[in-house]
SEFIVEX-721446 format. One record per residue: x, y, z of N, C-alpha, C in turn. Coordinates in steps of 0.001 Angstrom, whole numbers, padded with zeros to 6 digits, always signed. Last residue first. Example, Ala and Ser with C-alpha at 12.3 -4.5 7.8 and 13.67 -1.06 7.14 Angstrom:
% residues 2
+012850-002250+007080+013670-001060+007140+012900+000030+007870+013190-005690+007800+012300-004500+007800+013200-003300+007800
***
This chain:
% residues 134
-012716+030494+001580-013350+029434+000792-014726+029814+000338-012004+032641+003163-011425+032539+001830-012127+031493+000970-013786+034893+005282-013511+033521+004868-012990+033496+003441-013451+036964+008145-013656+036788+006708-013175+035428+006288-013363+037672+010815-013941+036367+010467-014205+036244+008974-011478+039012+013389-011720+039042+011952-012247+037682+011527-010915+038257+015954-012135+039024+015736-012489+039087+014254-008471+037130+016268-009578+036217+016049-010886+036961+015781-006510+038835+016973-006716+038666+015541-007876+037725+015240-006624+038614+019742-006911+039904+019117-007175+039761+017625-005821+035999+020354-007225+036375+020525-007551+037672+019803-003841+033773+019124-003875+035231+019131-005324+035697+019169-002740+030999+020974-003774+031556+020104-003806+033064+020252+000207+029337+020969-000495+030434+021632-001473+031060+020647+001386+027631+019294+000551+027033+020323-000240+028103+021087+001324+028353+015830+001778+028719+017165+000831+028116+018191+000221+028098+013478+001412+027272+013672+002049+027604+015016-003366+027799+013179-002166+028523+013581-000986+027560+013635-006685+028448+012286-005512+027594+012131-004271+028416+012447-009856+028481+013682-008671+029277+013366-007502+028314+013313-013098+027371+012563-011807+027201+013199-010805+028277+012787-015589+028022+011304-015557+027263+012555-014228+027358+013291-015727+028881+008660-016618+029503+009649-016628+028794+011003-013551+027852+007331-014839+027147+007227-015828+027605+008296-011507+029731+009387-011516+028686+008371-012832+027922+008449-010796+033044+009913-011691+031956+010286-011808+030975+009117-007279+033827+009686-008688+034070+009370-009507+032843+009763-004446+034109+009714-005219+033966+010949-006686+034349+010742-002710+034086+007609-003588+035250+007745-004454+035233+008998-001282+031659+007858-000558+032925+007747-001447+034128+008046-003343+029748+007959-002354+029823+009039-001677+031189+009026-004605+030191+005525-005336+030450+006770-004396+030524+007966-002531+029426+003785-003102+030777+003715-003826+031123+005017-002185+026721+004407-001088+027669+004654-001625+029103+004685-004650+025730+003471-004291+025603+004890-003201+026612+005238-004389+026343+000719-005481+026899+001512-005148+026859+002997-002170+024839-000161-002116+026311-000171-003213+026956+000682-003241+022159+000301-002068+022659+001015-002020+024184+001006-006829+021919+000554-005576+021897-000194-004457+022499+000647-009019+019613+002269-008720+020911+001691-007438+020792+000873-010069+017939+004297-010371+017729+002879-010208+019052+002127-009201+018066+006862-010178+019071+006453-010611+018914+004996-007386+015879+006826-008480+015938+007794-009585+016884+007333-005569+016549+004796-006382+015337+004692-007605+015408+005608-004486+018927+005868-005104+018922+004534-006031+017717+004392-003336+017976+008207-004458+018915+008289-005214+018963+006966-001305+016450+007091-002328+015782+007896-003553+016673+008054+000188+018480+005829-000464+017442+005022-001530+016680+005803+001252+019892+007938+000226+020536+007122-000530+019481+006320+001641+017884+010911+002095+018406+009623+000922+019046+008887+000488+017192+013268+001950+017267+013255+002502+017743+011924-002259+018979+014524-001741+018116+013465-000233+018292+013410-004714+019213+017013-003335+019497+016628-002916+018493+015577-007724+020756+018250-007011+019692+017541-005601+020160+017222-008668+022764+019879-009533+021599+019661-008821+020454+018942-008190+025357+022080-007482+024390+021235-008340+023137+021107-010314+028115+021971-009975+026874+022662-009312+025914+021678-011367+030398+020867-009923+030351+021119-009466+029127+021887-013940+030412+020063-013662+030968+021393-012171+030947+021740-013898+029054+017678-014181+030493+017642-013836+031155+018974-011130+026722+018158-012511+027055+017820-012688+028568+017883-008003+025969+016566-008749+026582+017648-010188+026828+017202-005376+023873+015836-006730+024256+015424-007484+024746+016659-002055+024005+014747-002954+024017+015889-004303+024548+015421+000316+022189+013073-000847+023048+012879-001759+022881+014087+003778+021939+012630+002631+021638+013470+001539+022666+013245+005337+020902+009839+004959+022131+010521+003702+021826+011319+007623+018042+009874+006414+018774+009535+006254+020075+010309+009812+016660+010821+009958+017443+009593+008762+018340+009285+009038+015446+013227+010361+016056+013104+010452+017003+011922+006500+014450+012729+006691+015417+013808+008017+016159+013659+007080+012667+010642+006155+013773+010418+006337+014856+011473+008728+010859+011985+009252+011617+010842+008386+012846+010595+006886+009835+013850+008091+010534+014305+008698+011387+013196+005062+008624+012123+004616+009707+012995+005811+010518+013476+006702+006657+011002+006126+007690+010131+005639+008888+010945+007162+005099+013273+008275+005790+012634+007771+006901+011734+004575+004104+013735+005249+004899+014761+006395+005705+014164+004160+002605+011425+003314+003773+011674+003978+004691+012697+007304+001716+009867+006168+001444+010734+005380+002737+010941+008256+001775+006401+008357+002306+007760+007119+001922+008558+009128-001006+004419+008120+000001+004729+008313+000450+006174+011442-001955+001822+010948-002009+003194+009967-000863+003415+012566-001625-000650+011605-002708-000497+011045-002835+000905+015369-000162+000704+014738-000562-000543+013836-001764-000316+016782+000686+002888+015329+000673+002993+014624+000197+001729+019482+001248+003079+019035-000084+003458+017529-000212+003537+020741+003501+002290+019809+003619+003404+019316+002266+003885+022305+002626+000138+022947+003190+001316+022019+003347+002512+021946-000478-001374+021257+000766-001116+021811+001375+000174+023010-002941-001630+023907-001828-001910+023254-000469-001662+020997-004770-001285+021870-004531-000135+022850-003390-000373+019023-003154-003713+019153-004243-002750+020056-003892-001596+020996-000768-005511+019800-001578-005357+020076-002669-004339+023030+000972-006418+022305+001224-005175+020994+000456-005072+024830+000850-008476+023419+001003-008811+022531+001233-007598+027422+000254-008200+027025+001612-007835+025542+001849-008007+027571-002295-009190+027869-002107-007769+027468-000716-007293+026990-001816-011885+026053-002595-011076+026303-002381-009600+029321-000416-012618+028012+000246-012693+026982-000485-011843+031250-002413-012325+031320-001203-011504+029961-000516-011471+030402-004196-014299+030465-004614-012894+030468-003404-011965+030723-002587-016599+029408-003097-016259+029353-003510-014785+033471-002210-016646+032601-001043-016464+031192-001470-016047+034262-004887-017125+034656-004197-015899+033759-002985-015614+033129-005285-019677+032724-006145-018560+033050-005457-017238+034555-003372-021163+033112-003256-021055+032577-004081-019887+037148-004373-021001+036842-003075-020387+035347-002914-020189+036801-006724-022512+037225-006810-021106+036892-005508-020365+036229-005693-025025+035207-006489-024345+035527-006586-022856+037416-002271-025269+037555-003711-025456+036448-004426-024694+035899+000609-026750+036349-000132-025575+036436-001621-025891+037209+002422-029544+036142+001682-028886+036738+000913-027712+037741+005376-031540+038189+004366-030577+036981+003637-030014+036794+007454-033096+037377+006302-033761+037857+005205-032821+037292+009850-030599+036826+009612-031969+037573+008425-032583+037981+010660-028101+037651+009244-028264+037173+008907-029678+038387+013419-028278+039531+012558-027946+039242+011061-028083+037035+015132-031089+036806+014483-029800+037915+013475-029533+037463+015930-033668+038145+016675-032609+037985+016051-031230+035778+014448-035260+037215+014128-035272+037981+014847-034179+032901+014957-033210+033528+014416-034419+035012+014126-034244+033149+017762-030918+032466+016625-031534+033280+016135-032732+032975+019864-028299+033960+019086-029054+033268+017843-029582+031204+021228-026664+031154+021499-028095+032154+020714-028930+033275+020919-023903+032018+021477-024400+032126+021781-025894+035526+020057-022649+035084+019256-023791+033786+019789-024398+035895+021668-020455+036871+021793-021543+036471+020993-022787+033047+023281-019188+033723+022012-019413+034657+022153-020612+031671+025631-019230+032822+025545-018327+033627+024268-018528+029453+025266-020810+030583+025985-021389+031827+025953-020508+028452+022331-019108+028197+023339-020122+029472+023970-020643+030186+021925-015989+029209+021541-016985+029048+022667-017987+032011+020640-013368+031998+021519-014512+030967+021007-015505
***
């Protein structure tokens, strides 16, 4: 519950249930210990990855699992490259994410050389259009 749905919304000053009260030193120590244990740092981190770095092989697997594969075809429709994610294609072509997505969606000739697709099957009929966005 938050905002107006919370029964304490707008309750301030003397109407607040904790008005004029303070926590004891013992309570403050206990709350501090609990907060530190929930802080999720070091060995308390639920993923156990704090301060660690994934290997290159693991990063490739993550990219393949979560990324959108981009297939690059030449003008003749021959597959020339494959990227496991849009971000890898962005880096390779020194372009932007929206530009790569636009060319994938519209199946237009990219940089007058390539067709970008998220399908392994190249659509030859749509390859005849060669207008360029860049």
